[in-house]
Structures are given as C-alpha cells and as structure tokens.
C-alpha positions in Angstrom: -33.6 -11.7 -10.6 -31.7 -13.1 -13.5 -28.1 -13.8 -13.2 -27.5 -11.3 -16.2 -29.4 -8.8 -14.0 -27.4 -9.5 -11.2 -24.2 -9.0 -12.9 -25.0 -5.6 -14.1 -26.2 -4.7 -10.7 -22.6 -5.6 -9.4 -21.0 -4.2 -12.2 -22.7 -0.9 -11.5 -22.0 -1.2 -7.4 -18.4 -2.3 -8.8 -17.6 1.1 -10.7 -19.0 3.2 -7.9 -17.3 1.6 -4.9 -14.3 2.2 -7.3 -14.9 5.8 -8.0 -15.3 6.8 -4.6 -11.6 5.2 -3.9 -10.0 6.7 -6.8 -11.5 9.9 -5.7 -10.4 9.5 -1.9 -7.1 8.9 -2.9 -6.9 11.6 -5.5 -8.2 14.1 -2.3 -5.4 12.5 -0.3 -2.8 12.8 -2.7 -2.3 9.2 -3.5 -2.5 6.8 -6.4 -5.5 4.8 -6.4 -3.1 1.8 -7.1 -2.2 2.0 -3.8 -5.4 1.1 -2.3 -6.7 -2.5 -2.9 -10.3 -3.4 -3.1 -11.7 -6.6 -1.1 -15.2 -7.6 -1.4 -16.6 -8.8 1.6 -19.2 -11.6 0.5 -20.4 -12.9 4.0 -24.3 -13.9 3.7 -24.0 -13.8 -0.2 -24.2 -16.9 -2.5 -21.0 -18.1 -4.1 -22.9 -17.6 -6.9 -22.2 -13.8 -6.6 -18.4 -14.2 -5.5 -18.3 -15.9 -8.9 -19.7 -12.8 -10.8 -17.5 -10.5 -8.6 -14.5 -11.9 -10.0 -15.8 -12.3 -13.5 -15.9 -8.3 -13.0 -12.5 -8.4 -12.0 -12.3 -9.0 -8.7 -9.2 -10.6 -7.4 -9.8 -10.6 -3.3 -12.4 -11.8 -1.4 -12.9 -11.5 2.3 -15.3 -13.3 4.8 -16.2 -13.1 8.5 -17.3 -16.6 9.3 -15.0 -20.1 8.5 -17.9 -22.3 8.2 -19.7 -19.8 5.6 -16.2 -19.2 4.2 -15.1 -22.6 3.7 -18.3 -23.9 1.8 -17.9 -20.8 -0.6 -14.2 -21.6 -1.4 -15.0 -24.7 -2.2 -17.8 -23.8 -4.4 -16.3 -20.8 -6.1 -13.6 -23.4 -7.0 -16.1 -25.2 -8.9 -17.8 -22.1 -10.4 -14.3 -20.3 -11.5 -11.6 -22.7 -11.2 -9.4 -20.6 -13.0 -9.9 -17.0 -11.0 -6.9 -16.9 -8.9 -8.8 -15.3 -6.1 -7.1 -14.8 -2.8 -9.5 -15.2 0.3 -8.9 -13.4 3.2 -10.5 -13.9 6.8 -11.4 -10.4 8.4 -13.7 -11.7 11.3 -13.2 -13.0 14.7 -11.4 -16.2 14.9 -11.3 -19.0 17.8 -8.4 -20.8 18.1 -10.3 -24.0 17.2 -11.2 -23.1 14.1 -7.6 -22.5 12.7 -7.2 -26.0 11.2 -10.1 -25.5 9.1 -9.0 -21.6 7.9 -5.8 -22.0 6.7 -7.0 -24.7 4.2 -8.6 -21.9 2.5 -7.4 -18.4 3.5 -4.5 -16.9 2.1 -4.5 -14.1 4.5 -5.7 -13.7 8.0 -6.3 -10.1 8.8 -8.2 -10.6 12.7 -5.0 -12.2 14.7 -4.9 -10.2 18.1 -3.3 -12.8 20.4 -0.4 -14.6 20.9 -2.4 -17.7 21.7 -4.2 -17.4 18.2 -1.3 -16.7 16.2 0.8 -20.0 17.6 -2.7 -21.8 16.8 -2.8 -20.3 13.3 1.3 -21.3 13.0 0.4 -24.9 14.1 -2.0 -25.5 11.6 0.0 -23.9 9.0 2.8 -25.9 9.7 0.2 -29.1 9.4 -1.5 -27.7 6.7 1.9 -27.4 4.4 3.2 -31.0 5.7 0.1 -32.6 4.7 0.0 -30.5 1.0 -2.9 -29.0 1.8 -1.5 -25.7 1.5 1.8 -24.0 0.1 4.1 -21.2 2.4 3.5 -19.4 5.3 0.0 -17.6 6.3 0.2 -13.9 5.5 -1.6 -12.3 8.7 -2.5 -8.6 9.9 -2.5 -7.8 13.7 -6.2 -6.6 13.8 -5.6 -3.3 16.5 -8.4 -2.7 18.7 -9.4 1.3 18.4 -12.1 1.5 20.8 -11.0 -0.9 24.1 -14.0 -3.1 23.6 -13.2 -6.5 24.0 -16.4 -7.9 22.1 -15.3 -6.4 19.0 -11.7 -8.0 19.3 -8.4 -6.5 18.5 -5.0 -6.1 20.4 -4.6 -2.7 22.6 -2.1 -0.4 21.4 -0.3 -1.0 24.2 0.6 -4.7 23.1 1.0 -4.2 19.7 4.6 -4.6 19.7 5.0 -7.8 21.7 2.5 -9.5 19.3 4.3 -8.4 16.1 7.7 -9.3 17.3 6.0 -12.8 18.6 4.5 -13.6 14.7 7.5 -12.3 13.0 9.5 -15.0 14.9 7.3 -17.5 13.2 8.5 -19.4 10.2 4.8 -20.4 9.8 3.4 -16.8 9.6 4.2 -13.5 7.8 3.5 -10.4 9.3 2.0 -8.1 6.7 0.6 -5.4 8.7 -2.2 -4.0 10.6 -6.1 -4.4 10.6 -8.6 -2.4 12.4 -12.6 -1.5 12.6 -13.5 2.3 13.3 -15.4 2.7 16.8 -18.8 2.4 16.4 -20.0 6.0 18.3 -16.8 8.1 17.5 -15.4 10.4 14.5 -13.7 7.3 12.4 -11.3 9.8 11.1 -9.4 10.5 14.6 -9.2 6.6 15.0 -7.7 5.8 11.5 -5.1 8.4 12.6 -4.3 6.5 15.6 -4.2 3.6 13.4 -2.0 5.2 11.2 0.4 6.2 14.0 0.6 2.7 15.0 1.4 1.6 11.4 4.1 4.0 11.3 6.2 2.6 14.5 5.5 -0.6 13.3 7.6 -0.5 10.5 10.5 0.6 12.4 11.0 -2.8 14.0 9.0 -4.7 11.0 9.5 -2.9 7.3 7.7 -5.2 5.7 4.8 -5.0 7.3 3.3 -2.5 4.8 -0.7 -3.3 4.8 -3.1 -1.4 6.6 -6.3 -2.7 6.4 -8.9 -0.2 7.3 -11.9 1.5 5.9 -15.5 -0.1 4.9 -18.8 1.1 3.1 -19.3 3.8 5.2 -15.8 5.5 6.0 -13.3 4.5 3.2 -12.7 7.8 2.1 -11.4 8.8 5.9 -9.8 5.6 5.9 -7.7 6.4 2.7 -6.7 10.0 3.8 -5.1 8.4 6.8 -3.2 5.6 4.8 -5.3 2.6 4.2 -4.1 0.1 1.5 -6.7 -2.3 1.6 -10.4 -1.7 2.1 -13.1 -3.9 2.9 -16.4 -3.1 1.2 -19.5 -5.4 1.5 -22.8 -3.4 1.6 -22.0 -1.2 -1.2 -21.1 -3.7 -3.6 -23.5 -6.9 -2.7 -26.2 -4.5 -1.3 -27.9 -4.9 2.7 -27.7 -8.4 4.0 -30.2 -10.8 5.4 -30.0 -12.6 9.2 -28.8 -15.8 8.2 -26.0 -17.0 5.9 -27.5 -18.6 2.7 
C-alpha cells in the first residue's frame, strides 16, 4: 500500500469514527466538542501516527513504554511541529516510570499509591534534568470487574488514591479511566464509573476527565458521560501479534 492509499484509508476511518462520536453525543444530548478522541497507535508504525496528525489528530495513545518511547522519538523527526499530546493508557510497572515521564503528557492507568509515587519521583527528576516541563497529568484507572489481571483501583480505594495524588506537587489529578468488563453489558459498568466520577468531583472539582469507551463500546460510554474515547481498531484496523 502506498502512503497516499494509507492516508485515504485513515481519512475514511477517521471520518467514520468522528461521525459515530457525533451521533452518540446527539443521542445523549451532549455537544460533540465535549468528547476527545484518542488514537491508540499501538503495534502500528510511526508513519501511521504521522498521517493521523496530518489529518488533524492531536492526541495519540500507547499501551507499552518501549514501543511508545521509540515511536515518540520517530514522530518528532517525521512531524516536528505536530504538537501531539501522548497518553499512556496501558498497565504500567513502577520501573518504567522514569522512561514514561520523558514522553507521556498524561498517564491514564494509575491504579496504586506506589505507582503514583514512582511517577511523582520520576517527574521531579525529569523536570530537574530539563527532560519535561511541569507536572504529569494522571487519571486513576478504576477496576469495574475486580479482575486483578486487568489492573485498576477498586472503587472502595478510589478516594484514598485520589487524595494521595492530589497532594503531590508533581502529579495533576485529571479524572478517571476504565475499561469495560469483558463479559458484561458495558452500559451498566459505565454507569458505575459515571457515579464514581461524580463523587470524585465533590472533593476534587478539577478531576473532570472521564476516559471510557473504545472501538466497540464508545456509544455506551458517551451516553454515560465519557469525555475521552480511546479508539484503535476502528481507526487503524486489526492489529498484528507483534509490534513493528
């Protein structure tokens, strides 16, 4: 496939996804401008990320630090003036914090005090070294299915973790993120998430972000207040088994 063919393929997919988001917002009585679209580029090359920026995408997301770090650097060479914000949306080990804060503008998968502390220390070190400017935006990943293998903070511990993050001068609490359970109707799970978000904002009024919804369930997420949908397959196609 030529670069022009791929550009047109991505253009069509992006138009379709944006139409879905717009229709979901209209159905929910919301303005489309309330919902941000994140393109999840994991396992796809930096050339695809570059083409997406050409098409107006301003937010890209990755699941793995090693792939993201290399792609961030490559895109900076391909599109030095793109102004893209990078988001970490996958499970994160504490020993990757030092690397992640060098490329990520936001980490959406903070699910423990220990990870929050590791990111805070890494952010402080990176700022002191001139490797980033200012605090790291973070979202607390909430577990909606109590499956430890999928990550996420239990709802019963959400307030404690949010308070801990809010006390950090190196992190900025932006809101909540969640992934719908695998074997359940997503609407009910997103309703629980919306209720958790409403409760969180009572103590942390600046935590307005609600990141929920992917290619298969973005409509249900938007109906329950999502402000950020994370879309990979519907934009870029089916993924291979290994990263490029």
